C-alpha positions as a Markdown table, in Angstrom:
| # | Residue | x | y | z |
|---|---|---|---|---|
| 1 | Ala | 0.2 | 0.1 | -0.3 |
| 2 | Ser | 1.3 | 3.5 | -0.8 |
| 3 | Arg | 2.2 | 6.0 | 2.0 |
| 4 | Thr | -1.0 | 7.8 | 0.8 |
| 5 | Asp | -3.3 | 4.8 | 1.4 |
| 6 | Arg | -2.3 | 4.2 | 5.0 |
| 7 | Leu | -2.1 | 7.5 | 6.0 |
| 8 | Ile | -6.1 | 7.4 | 4.7 |
| 9 | Glu | -6.6 | 4.1 | 6.2 |
| 10 | Trp | -5.2 | 5.7 | 9.3 |
| 11 | Cys | -7.5 | 8.5 | 9.4 |
| 12 | Arg | -10.9 | 6.0 | 9.3 |
| 13 | Thr | -10.0 | 4.1 | 12.2 |
| 14 | His | -8.9 | 6.7 | 14.3 |
| 15 | Glu | -12.2 | 8.8 | 13.8 |
| 16 | Gly | -11.7 | 10.8 | 17.2 |
| 17 | Glu | -8.0 | 12.2 | 16.1 |
| 18 | Arg | -9.1 | 13.0 | 12.9 |
| 19 | Lys | -11.9 | 14.9 | 14.2 |
| 20 | Lys | -10.2 | 17.1 | 15.8 |
| 21 | Leu | -7.2 | 17.1 | 13.4 |
| 22 | Phe | -10.0 | 18.6 | 10.7 |
| 23 | Ser | -11.9 | 20.7 | 13.1 |
| 24 | Asp | -14.4 | 19.1 | 14.7 |
| 25 | Ser | -17.5 | 21.9 | 14.5 |
| 26 | Thr | -19.6 | 22.2 | 17.1 |
| 27 | Gln | -22.3 | 22.6 | 15.1 |
| 28 | Asp | -21.9 | 18.9 | 14.0 |
| 29 | Ala | -21.3 | 17.8 | 17.2 |
| 30 | Arg | -24.9 | 18.4 | 18.3 |
| 31 | Glu | -26.5 | 17.4 | 14.8 |
| 32 | Glu | -24.4 | 14.1 | 15.9 |
| 33 | Gly | -26.2 | 13.9 | 20.2 |
| 34 | Arg | -21.6 | 14.1 | 20.9 |
| 35 | Ser | -19.0 | 16.7 | 22.6 |
| 36 | Lys | -16.9 | 18.1 | 20.5 |
| 37 | Gln | -13.8 | 16.7 | 20.0 |
| 38 | Gln | -11.4 | 19.1 | 21.5 |
| 39 | Leu | -7.4 | 18.8 | 20.0 |
| 40 | Arg | -5.5 | 18.9 | 23.7 |
| 41 | His | -2.1 | 18.5 | 22.5 |
| 42 | Gly | -1.9 | 20.3 | 19.2 |
| 43 | Lys | -2.3 | 18.8 | 15.4 |
| 44 | Asn | 2.1 | 17.3 | 15.8 |
| 45 | Gln | 1.9 | 14.5 | 18.4 |
| 46 | Ile | -1.5 | 13.1 | 15.9 |
| 47 | Tyr | 1.2 | 13.9 | 12.8 |
| 48 | Ile | 3.5 | 11.7 | 15.0 |
| 49 | Glu | 1.0 | 8.6 | 15.4 |
| 50 | Met | 0.2 | 8.7 | 11.9 |
| 51 | Ala | 4.1 | 8.4 | 10.8 |
| 52 | Lys | 3.9 | 5.3 | 12.8 |
| 53 | Ala | 1.3 | 4.6 | 11.2 |
| 54 | Ile | 2.4 | 5.5 | 8.1 |
| 55 | Phe | 6.4 | 4.6 | 8.1 |
| 56 | Leu | 7.2 | 1.4 | 9.9 |
| 57 | His | 5.5 | -0.5 | 7.3 |
| 58 | Asp | 7.3 | 1.4 | 4.7 |
| 59 | Glu | 9.6 | -0.1 | 2.0 |
| 60 | Thr | 12.6 | 1.9 | 2.4 |
| 61 | Asp | 14.7 | 0.6 | 5.6 |
| 62 | Glu | 15.6 | 3.9 | 7.0 |
| 63 | Phe | 12.7 | 5.3 | 7.2 |
| 64 | Arg | 11.0 | 2.1 | 9.1 |
| 65 | Ala | 14.0 | 3.1 | 11.4 |
| 66 | Leu | 13.2 | 6.8 | 11.6 |
| 67 | Ala | 9.5 | 5.8 | 12.0 |
| 68 | Ala | 10.4 | 3.8 | 15.2 |
| 69 | Thr | 13.2 | 5.9 | 16.8 |
| 70 | Asn | 12.1 | 9.7 | 15.8 |
| 71 | Pro | 8.8 | 9.7 | 14.3 |
| 72 | Gly | 8.6 | 13.2 | 14.7 |
| 73 | Val | 10.9 | 13.9 | 11.5 |
| 74 | Phe | 7.6 | 13.3 | 9.9 |
| 75 | Ala | 5.5 | 15.4 | 11.2 |
| 76 | Ser | 5.9 | 18.3 | 8.3 |
| 77 | Ser | 5.9 | 15.9 | 5.2 |
| 78 | Ile | 2.6 | 14.7 | 6.9 |
| 79 | His | 1.2 | 18.2 | 7.0 |
| 80 | Ser | 2.2 | 19.0 | 3.7 |
| 81 | Arg | 0.8 | 15.5 | 2.2 |
| 82 | Leu | -2.9 | 16.4 | 4.0 |
| 83 | Asp | -2.2 | 19.6 | 2.3 |
| 84 | Val | -1.6 | 18.3 | -1.3 |
| 85 | Leu | -4.4 | 16.1 | -0.7 |
| 86 | Lys | -6.9 | 19.8 | 0.3 |
| 87 | Thr | -5.7 | 21.4 | -3.0 |
| 88 | Lys | -6.4 | 18.1 | -5.2 |
| 89 | Tyr | -9.8 | 17.4 | -3.0 |
| 90 | Arg | -10.6 | 21.1 | -4.1 |
| 91 | Lys | -9.8 | 20.6 | -7.7 |
| 92 | Gln | -12.0 | 17.5 | -7.7 |
| 93 | Asn | -14.8 | 19.7 | -6.9 |
| 94 | Thr | -14.4 | 22.2 | -8.6 |
| 95 | Leu | -15.6 | 19.6 | -11.3 |
| 96 | Leu | -19.1 | 19.3 | -9.6 |
| 97 | Gly | -19.5 | 22.5 | -8.9 |
| 98 | Gln | -22.3 | 23.5 | -6.3 |
| 99 | Thr | -24.2 | 20.6 | -8.0 |
| 100 | Gly | -22.4 | 18.2 | -5.6 |
| 101 | Ala | -21.3 | 21.2 | -2.7 |
| 102 | Gly | -22.2 | 19.2 | 0.7 |
| 103 | Arg | -23.4 | 16.0 | -0.7 |
| 104 | Thr | -22.9 | 12.5 | 0.2 |
| 105 | Tyr | -21.1 | 10.3 | -1.9 |
| 106 | Glu | -23.8 | 7.8 | -1.6 |
| 107 | Asp | -26.1 | 11.1 | -3.1 |
| 108 | Leu | -23.8 | 12.1 | -5.9 |
| 109 | Leu | -23.9 | 7.8 | -6.7 |
| 110 | Ser | -27.0 | 7.9 | -7.3 |
| 111 | Asn | -27.4 | 10.4 | -9.3 |
| 112 | Glu | -27.4 | 10.9 | -13.0 |
| 113 | Lys | -26.1 | 14.4 | -13.1 |
| 114 | Thr | -22.8 | 13.2 | -11.2 |
| 115 | Lys | -22.0 | 9.5 | -11.1 |
| 116 | Asn | -19.7 | 10.2 | -14.3 |
| 117 | Ile | -18.5 | 12.9 | -13.2 |
| 118 | Leu | -17.8 | 10.9 | -9.9 |
| 119 | Ala | -16.6 | 8.4 | -11.9 |
| 120 | Ala | -13.4 | 10.0 | -13.7 |
| 121 | Ile | -12.5 | 12.2 | -9.9 |
| 122 | Thr | -12.1 | 8.3 | -8.0 |
| 123 | Lys | -10.3 | 7.5 | -10.9 |
| 124 | Asp | -8.1 | 10.3 | -10.7 |
| 125 | Phe | -7.5 | 10.8 | -7.3 |
| 126 | Pro | -8.9 | 7.4 | -5.7 |
| 127 | Trp | -8.7 | 9.5 | -1.7 |
| 128 | Trp | -11.6 | 12.2 | -2.7 |
| 129 | Ala | -14.8 | 9.6 | -1.5 |
| 130 | Asp | -12.9 | 9.0 | 2.3 |
| 131 | Leu | -12.1 | 13.0 | 2.4 |
| 132 | His | -15.4 | 14.3 | 1.0 |
| 133 | Gly | -17.0 | 12.3 | 4.0 |
| 134 | Trp | -14.7 | 13.8 | 6.3 |
| 135 | Trp | -14.6 | 17.8 | 4.8 |
| 136 | Arg | -17.9 | 18.3 | 2.5 |
| 137 | Thr | -19.6 | 20.2 | 4.8 |
| 138 | Asn | -16.1 | 21.7 | 6.3 |
| 139 | Pro | -15.5 | 25.4 | 4.6 |
| 140 | Ala | -11.5 | 25.2 | 5.6 |
| 141 | Tyr | -12.1 | 22.6 | 3.2 |
| 142 | Asn | -14.8 | 22.3 | 0.9 |
| 143 | Asn | -14.8 | 25.7 | -0.7 |
| 144 | Thr | -17.8 | 24.9 | -3.5 |
| 145 | Phe | -19.7 | 24.1 | 0.3 |
| 146 | Ser | -23.0 | 26.1 | 0.8 |
| 147 | Ala | -24.3 | 26.4 | 4.2 |
| 148 | Ala | -27.4 | 26.4 | 2.9 |
| 149 | Asp | -30.0 | 23.6 | 2.8 |
| 150 | Val | -28.7 | 21.4 | -0.3 |
| 151 | Gly | -32.5 | 20.5 | -1.2 |
| 152 | Gln | -33.0 | 23.8 | -1.6 |
| 153 | Asp | -33.8 | 25.0 | -5.1 |
| 154 | Phe | -33.6 | 28.5 | -5.0 |
| 155 | Ser | -34.3 | 29.4 | -9.1 |
| 156 | Ala | -37.5 | 28.0 | -9.0 |
| 157 | Arg | -38.4 | 29.6 | -5.5 |
| 158 | Ala | -36.9 | 32.7 | -7.7 |
| 159 | Val | -40.2 | 32.4 | -10.1 |
| 160 | Glu | -42.7 | 31.7 | -7.5 |
| 161 | Leu | -41.8 | 34.8 | -6.5 |
């Protein structure tokens, strides 16, 4: 598995840390009937935990050794990789535009207008579905998302007026 695959897998299996890392919102926590996840030790500590999971199983002997003895050396690399993923995620979202903004992966997959776009996105960027599940309603990551209800049809409403 690639390093990015291992990064995504770590995020899948560490929900609390993932929510802390990607800015758990008070509104999301309230809607889900749970407490907001607070970041107590800083993102760097989470990056170190991620580094262990990613690099302890690396194909490069030197990286495996560093991950075992000094995983903190990978913290900035992990932060940079997450920034790259964010940039690529945003770029792919432009293909969906407002049509896909804030909608779940399942909604997009079942929609005739978006399922072919989704196939192209996930072919070029296989981590999109996971990232979309985590970032779709967070404007810090998804700049095509609007706080408006995704089911609202503003153009039809305007015609009614």
